[in-house]
Every structure is written in C-alpha cells, then in structure tokens.
N, C-alpha and C positions, 0 to 999 in steps of 0.2 A: 834867656827869655825869648830872644828872637828866634832861636832854633825851636823852642817849644811852640811858638806861634806858627811857624812854618809847618811843623809836624801836625799841629791841630788843624790848620787850613787844609793840608793835604788829606787829613782824615775826614774832614767835613766834605771835601770834594769827592772823596772815595765813597762815602756814605750816600751822597746825593746820586752819584752814578749808579750805585748798586740799587738804590730805590727806583731810579728811572728804568733800569734794565728789568727789574722785577715787574714794573707796571707794563712797560712795552713788551717784555718777554711773554707775559701772560697773554697780552693781546695778540702777539705774533703766534704763540702756540695755539690760541683759539682760532686764528685765521687759517693756520695750517691744517688744523683739525677739520674746519669747515670745508676747506678746499679738498682735503683727502676724502671727506664724506661725499662731496659732490662728484669727485672722480669715481669713487666706488659705486655710487648710484648710477652714473652714466655707463660704467662698465657692466654693471648688473643688467641694466636695460638692454644694452647692445647684445650681451650674451643671451638673454631671454629671447630677443628678436631673432638672432641667428639660429638659436636652437629650435625655435618654433618653425622657422623657414625650412630648416633641414628636415625636421620631423614631418612636415607636410609634403616635401619633395621626394624624399627617399622612401621607397616601399618597405625596406627592411627596418625602418624606424616606426612603422605604423602598426597599430594593433590589428589583429585579424579576427574577424567575427567568427565565433564558434571554435576557435583554436585556443583553448585554455593553456596548453603547454607553451605555445608561442608567447601569449600575453603575459604569463607569469615570468618566463625567462626575460622578456623585454623589460618588464617592471623591475626585476632584480638587477639587471645590468645597468639600467638608467640610475637606479639608486646607488649602486656601487660607484659608478663613474662620477655622479654628481657629488657624493660625499668625499670622494678622493680629490676631485678638482677644487672642492670648496674648503679643503684643509691644507694646512702647512706642516710639513714634517719638521720644520724649525721651531714649532711652537714649544715653548719651555714647559708648558703644563702637561705635555705628554710623558707617559712613562716609557721606559725603553721598549717594553712589549708593544705598546700602542704605536710608537714610532716605527718599530720594525714592521708591524702590520700595514701601516700607512705607506711606507716605502715599498712594500710588496705590492700594494694596490697600484701605486704609481708605475711600477715596473710592468704590471699586468696591463694597465691602460696603454702604456707605450707599445708593448708587444702586440696588442690587439689593433692598435692604430696602424702599425706597420703591416700586420697580417691582413688587414682589410684589403689593401691593394693587391696582395698576392692572391687572396681568395677571390677577389673580383676578377682578376685575370684568369684564374682557373675556371671560374664560373662561366666566363665568356667563351672560353675554349670548349667547355663541356656543352654549352648551349649550341654552339656551332656544330659540334659532333652529333648532338641529338637531332638538329635540323637535317643534317646529312643522312643520318640513319632513318629518320622519318620519311624523307624523300625516297630513299631506296625501298623502304617498306611499302610505300604507296605505289611505286613502280611495280613491285612484286605483286601486290594485291590486284593491280589493274592489268596484269599480263594475262594472256590467254593460255589455258591449259593445253597440253598436247592432245592428240587424237584419242588417247585413252586405250588404244589397242596394244597388246603385248608384243605384236610383231613390229619390226622396224618399218619405217616408210620406205618406199622404193628408192634405191640408191644409197640407203643407209645400212650399215652392217653393225650388228651388236655382237660382241664377243661375250659368251657366257662366262661367268666366274667359276662355275663348277667344272672341274676337269672332265668329268664324264660327259656333261652336256656339251662341252667344247669339242670333244671327239665326235660325238653324235652329229653336231652341226657341220663339222668338216666332212664327215661321210655323206651327209645329205647334199652338201654343196658339190661334192665330186660326182654323186649319183646324178645330179641335174645336168651336169656338163657332158656326161657320156651318153652317147646314143646307141641303142641296140638294134 
C-alpha cells in the first residue's frame, strides 16, 4: 500500500507539472510569437526604409519618364527580386518544381548582385573613355583647317602616290634646279 501511495503521489505530481507546463507553455509560445511578430514588423519597416532610400538615391532604380521599356523592365525586376527575397526555399508547402524555380531565382539575384559591381566598374571605364573621346572630338572641331590649296606650303614637299605623277614631279624639280 505504501508503494501504491508513493506511485500515486508521483503520478499526481507529474500531472500537476504537465498541467503547469501546458499553461506556462502556451503563455511562452504566445510570448515568443508576439516577439517574433514584433521583430518581423521591425525588419519589414527597416527593409522598406532602406529600399526607399536606395530607390531615391540610385538613378538606375528610378523610373524614367517617357521610357516605357525601362519602366516595364524595372517593374518586372523589382517584382522578381521582391518575391524571391520574400520567399523561403525551405517552405514545406512548395512542390519540387516551385522549389527549383525559387532556387533559380535566388541564384539569379546572387549573380546580378555580383554583376552590379562589375558592370559599374565597366561603366565608369566607358564613361572615362567617352569623356576622352569627346575632348578629342572637340579639339578636332575647334582646329583650323589648312590653307585649302592643293600645292604644299613653302618648305613642305608632298610625294604623290601615283607613280606617273611622282616621276613628273621629279622631272619638274630637276628642271627648276638647272639653269640654261
């Protein structure tokens, strides 16, 4: 009987602890859910703020008035990146095909994030080259043309490219140096 009483007391203690854990566990789960929701709300606000700041600072993230092709591509890329970053490929509700497509989008976003730096560097180099060529073009446009006469200026000699003309010019030059 004593053994039965000790088992019953242990069982009652166990049942009380299970009940306490159920009550406190529900409260703990609720508190964790509230904390998680607060963190998610904070992260969402921060993400929106940072995205809005980047959109206003970076010219390539702004829509261009009158350029429908630019605006459509910008909207499509924003949608693709936002849906990709807002999804989890670990979601159990995804089918294998959906998961494959989502992982493909993550890889695309990664590649484009890396490529941005490379294209930015290339763009800077091309811009410098354009400025140099524009400067050279301006110098050419501002230069004075020659006298416009087909004969060379005094002290300059022009060798004709046509062999017959070259021989004629040599004969003329020799004729000028001989005195009769």
